[in-house]
C-alpha positions in Angstrom: -3.2 -73.4 40.6 -3.9 -72.3 37.1 -4.5 -75.7 35.8 -6.8 -76.4 38.7 -8.8 -73.1 38.0 -9.2 -74.1 34.2 -10.4 -77.8 35.3 -12.9 -76.3 37.6 -14.2 -73.8 34.9 -14.5 -76.8 32.5 -16.5 -78.7 35.2 -19.0 -75.8 35.6 -19.3 -75.6 31.8 -19.8 -79.3 31.5 -22.4 -79.6 34.2 -24.3 -76.6 32.7 -24.4 -78.2 29.3 -25.6 -81.6 31.0 -28.6 -79.6 32.6 -29.3 -77.9 29.3 -29.3 -81.3 27.5 -31.7 -82.8 30.2 -34.1 -79.8 29.7 -33.9 -79.7 26.1 -36.2 -82.4 25.8 -39.1 -80.3 26.9 -38.0 -76.6 26.6 -36.5 -74.8 23.7 -35.6 -71.1 23.8 -38.3 -69.9 21.3 -41.0 -71.9 23.1 -43.8 -70.0 24.9 -44.3 -71.0 28.7 -47.8 -72.4 27.7 -45.9 -74.8 25.2 -43.7 -76.0 27.7 -46.6 -76.8 30.0 -48.2 -78.9 27.2 -45.1 -80.6 26.9 -44.7 -81.3 30.7 -48.3 -82.4 30.6 -47.2 -85.5 28.2 -44.4 -87.1 30.5 -46.1 -88.0 33.5 -46.1 -86.7 37.2 -42.9 -88.5 38.3 -41.1 -86.9 35.3 -42.3 -83.7 36.1 -41.0 -83.7 39.5 -37.7 -84.8 38.4 -37.7 -81.9 36.3 -38.6 -79.4 39.1 -35.8 -80.8 41.2 -33.4 -80.5 38.4 -34.3 -76.8 37.8 -34.2 -75.9 41.5 -30.9 -77.4 41.7 -29.5 -75.6 38.8 -30.8 -72.1 40.0 -29.7 -72.9 43.8 -26.2 -73.6 42.3 -23.9 -70.3 42.5 -22.0 -72.0 39.4 -24.8 -73.3 37.2 -27.1 -70.1 37.6 -24.1 -67.8 36.3 -25.2 -69.1 32.8 -27.9 -67.0 31.4 -29.2 -69.8 29.2 -29.5 -72.1 32.4 -31.4 -69.5 34.2 -34.0 -68.8 31.5 -34.5 -72.5 30.6 -34.9 -73.5 34.3 -36.9 -70.7 35.3 -39.2 -71.2 32.3 -39.7 -74.9 33.3 -40.3 -74.0 36.9 -43.2 -71.8 35.9 -44.4 -74.2 33.3 -44.6 -76.9 36.0 -47.0 -74.8 38.6 -48.6 -75.5 40.9 -46.2 -78.5 41.7 -43.1 -76.2 41.5 -44.6 -73.4 43.7 -42.7 -74.5 46.7 -39.4 -74.7 44.7 -40.1 -71.1 43.2 -40.7 -69.7 46.8 -37.4 -71.2 48.1 -35.5 -69.8 45.2 -37.0 -66.2 45.9 -36.1 -66.4 49.3 -32.3 -66.8 48.5 -30.9 -63.4 48.9 -27.1 -64.1 49.0 -24.7 -65.1 46.4 -23.9 -64.0 42.7 -26.7 -64.2 40.3 -29.5 -64.9 43.0 -31.3 -61.8 41.7 -30.7 -62.5 38.1 -32.7 -65.9 39.1 -35.5 -63.9 40.6 -35.8 -61.7 37.5 -35.9 -64.8 35.3 -38.7 -66.2 37.3 -40.7 -63.0 37.2 -40.2 -62.8 33.3 -42.3 -66.0 33.0 -44.5 -65.5 36.0 -46.1 -62.6 34.0 -47.6 -65.7 31.7 -49.4 -66.8 34.9 -52.9 -66.3 33.1 -51.9 -68.6 30.3 -51.3 -71.8 32.3 -54.9 -72.6 33.1 -54.6 -72.9 36.9 -57.7 -73.0 39.0 -58.6 -70.0 41.0 -57.1 -71.3 44.1 -53.7 -72.2 42.7 -53.4 -69.0 40.8 -54.1 -67.1 44.2 -51.3 -69.0 45.9 -48.9 -68.1 43.2 -49.9 -64.3 43.3 -49.6 -64.3 47.2 -45.9 -65.5 46.8 -45.2 -62.6 44.3 -46.7 -60.0 46.6 -45.1 -61.5 49.8 -41.6 -61.0 47.6 -42.6 -57.3 47.1 -43.3 -56.7 50.7 -39.6 -57.7 51.5 -38.1 -55.6 48.8 -35.5 -53.6 50.0 -33.6 -50.9 47.8 -30.6 -53.5 47.1 -33.1 -55.5 45.3 -35.0 -52.8 43.4 -34.5 -54.0 40.1 -35.8 -57.5 41.0 -38.9 -55.9 42.7 -39.8 -54.1 39.8 -39.7 -57.2 37.8 -42.0 -58.7 40.2 -44.3 -55.6 39.9 -44.2 -56.1 36.3 -45.2 -59.7 36.7 -47.8 -58.7 39.0 -49.3 -56.1 36.7 -49.8 -58.3 33.9 -51.9 -60.7 36.2 -53.8 -58.1 38.2 -57.3 -58.6 39.3 -59.6 -57.1 41.8 -58.7 -59.5 44.6 -55.1 -58.3 44.7 -56.1 -54.5 45.1 -56.7 -54.5 48.8 -53.2 -56.1 49.6 -51.5 -53.8 47.1 -53.1 -50.6 48.6 -52.2 -51.8 52.1 -48.3 -52.4 51.0 -48.0 -49.2 49.1 -49.3 -47.1 52.1 -47.8 -49.3 55.0 -45.0 -51.1 53.5 -41.7 -51.2 55.5 -39.5 -50.6 52.6 -39.5 -47.7 50.3 -38.8 -50.2 47.3 -41.7 -52.3 48.1 -44.1 -49.3 48.2 -42.6 -47.9 45.0 -43.0 -51.3 43.2 -46.5 -51.6 44.7 -47.7 -48.2 43.0 -46.4 -49.5 39.8 -48.9 -52.6 40.1 -51.8 -50.5 41.2 -51.3 -48.4 38.3 -51.4 -51.3 36.1 -54.5 -52.7 38.0 -56.4 -49.6 36.8 -56.6 -51.0 33.3 -58.5 -54.2 34.9 -60.7 -52.6 37.5 -64.0 -50.9 37.5 -64.6 -47.3 38.0 -64.8 -47.7 41.9 -61.3 -49.3 41.8 -59.9 -46.5 39.6 -61.0 -43.9 41.9 -59.8 -45.9 45.0 -56.4 -46.3 43.5 -56.0 -42.8 42.4 -56.9 -41.5 45.9 -54.6 -43.9 47.4 -51.6 -42.6 45.1 -52.4 -39.2 45.8 -52.2 -39.7 49.3 -48.8 -41.4 48.9 -47.6 -38.5 46.5 -48.3 -36.2 49.4 -47.6 -37.9 52.5 -45.1 -40.8 52.1 -42.1 -40.5 54.1 -39.8 -41.2 51.3 -38.9 -38.5 48.6 -38.4 -41.2 45.9 -41.8 -43.0 46.7 -43.5 -39.6 46.6 -42.0 -38.9 43.1 -43.1 -42.4 41.9 -46.6 -41.5 43.2 -46.5 -38.6 41.2 -45.5 -40.0 38.1 -48.1 -42.7 38.4 -50.7 -39.9 38.7 -49.5 -38.1 35.7 -49.8 -41.3 33.6 -53.4 -42.4 35.0 -54.6 -38.7 34.2 -53.1 -39.1 30.8 -54.7 -42.5 30.2 -58.0 -41.2 31.5 -57.8 -38.2 29.1 -56.9 -40.5 26.1 -59.9 -42.9 27.1 -62.4 -39.9 27.1 -60.9 -38.7 23.7 -61.4 -42.1 22.1 -64.9 -42.3 23.5 -65.6 -38.9 22.0 -64.5 -39.7 18.4 
């Protein structure tokens, strides 16, 4: 029995190395996501689709995704392959069982924060953002860390078109983790919105701080309000100098 276990472990390591060897042609650990995208653009559509299938297979495999290097490499290639890879990314984000499933989600969100560097047309970008917001909507306490990573990525790509959906989620979301995470995104959105958005967001977060049914969400809202107030004070101070 022991020999069988060792053999199985060796087989997994061998398969992981095989995946990394294939991906090494287009992705290196030090590469930015945009650099990988340029390399993918040079290999042709058929090869790009094969890369997407390989990455999806690796990240869906309970054995292969346990390796951090495999997770990061495959996640970066998938994000760099957008919009071709959006369906694969959506399906991976829908996997909520098995070890390392949420580590896969976190890896994807790390590179999705580079969304604005990929040169997607507005309609493609909107579809990707919608997938990220849908993930937040389903976030329960059990996946709070992955939801926070999704919120961080959304905060980096925030624009005014997202604000309505995020305000609705922050006030009416089913899960406390989803409402807390959306508050973080709204706070980040302030730096990209105009004054009207700033006031709208601040009023929304103030309502949540007083009326949300979750004590944890109310606390998140109060923290966000303090940060927004400090940011506003710093901006006024800088303008006065």
